[in-house]
C-alpha positions as CSV (number, residue, x, y, z in Angstrom):
1,M,7.6,18.0,36.9
2,I,4.6,15.8,38.0
3,I,2.2,16.9,40.8
4,H,-0.7,15.1,42.4
5,V,-3.8,17.3,42.9
6,K,-7.1,16.7,44.7
7,V,-9.7,19.1,43.5
8,K,-12.8,20.3,45.4
9,P,-15.0,21.9,42.8
10,N,-18.1,24.1,43.5
11,S,-16.4,25.5,46.6
12,S,-17.1,28.9,48.1
13,K,-13.4,29.8,47.9
14,Q,-10.6,29.6,45.4
15,E,-7.5,28.4,47.3
16,I,-4.4,26.1,46.9
17,E,-3.1,24.1,49.8
18,N,0.4,22.7,49.3
19,F,1.3,19.6,51.3
20,G,4.8,19.3,50.0
21,E,6.4,16.6,47.8
22,G,4.2,17.7,44.8
23,R,0.8,17.2,46.6
24,Y,-1.9,19.8,46.5
25,L,-5.5,20.3,47.6
26,I,-7.2,22.9,45.4
27,Y,-10.6,24.5,46.0
28,L,-12.3,25.7,42.9
29,K,-15.4,27.9,42.5
30,S,-16.4,26.4,39.2
31,I,-18.7,23.5,38.8
32,P,-17.4,20.3,37.2
33,E,-19.4,20.6,34.0
34,N,-18.2,21.4,30.4
35,D,-14.5,21.3,31.6
36,K,-15.1,24.6,33.6
37,A,-13.3,23.3,36.7
38,N,-10.3,21.9,34.8
39,I,-9.9,25.3,33.0
40,E,-10.0,27.1,36.3
41,L,-7.5,24.6,37.8
42,I,-5.0,25.2,35.0
43,K,-5.3,29.0,35.3
44,L,-4.9,28.9,39.0
45,L,-1.9,26.6,38.9
46,S,-0.4,28.8,36.1
47,K,-0.7,31.8,38.3
48,E,0.6,30.1,41.5
49,L,3.6,28.4,39.9
50,G,4.5,31.2,37.5
51,V,4.4,29.1,34.3
52,P,2.3,29.7,31.2
53,S,-1.0,27.7,31.1
54,S,0.1,26.1,27.9
55,S,2.8,24.2,29.8
56,I,0.3,22.6,32.2
57,K,-1.4,19.3,31.1
58,I,-3.8,17.0,33.0
59,K,-2.2,13.6,32.4
60,F,-4.7,11.4,34.3
61,G,-8.0,12.1,36.1
62,K,-9.7,14.6,33.8
63,T,-13.1,13.6,35.2
64,S,-11.9,12.7,38.7
65,H,-11.3,14.6,41.9
66,N,-7.8,13.2,42.0
67,K,-5.6,14.3,39.1
68,L,-2.0,13.9,37.9
69,I,-0.7,17.1,36.4
70,E,2.4,17.5,34.2
71,I,4.2,20.8,34.1
72,R,6.6,21.2,31.3
């Protein structure tokens, strides 16, 4: 499964908004340095979707606010 994610790092809240059709807006508390925000993103998606974090991979947009995530 492929999902499209827009990330808002350094936010005061940690929240996932689902817009349907595989589109999400995700607020992260972590700052976008040293991969901290991406690690938090994967953990949050893992918990939300009920899949292990090892099955979630950032395909495109590792350093961007817009990301393409593959879930195996």
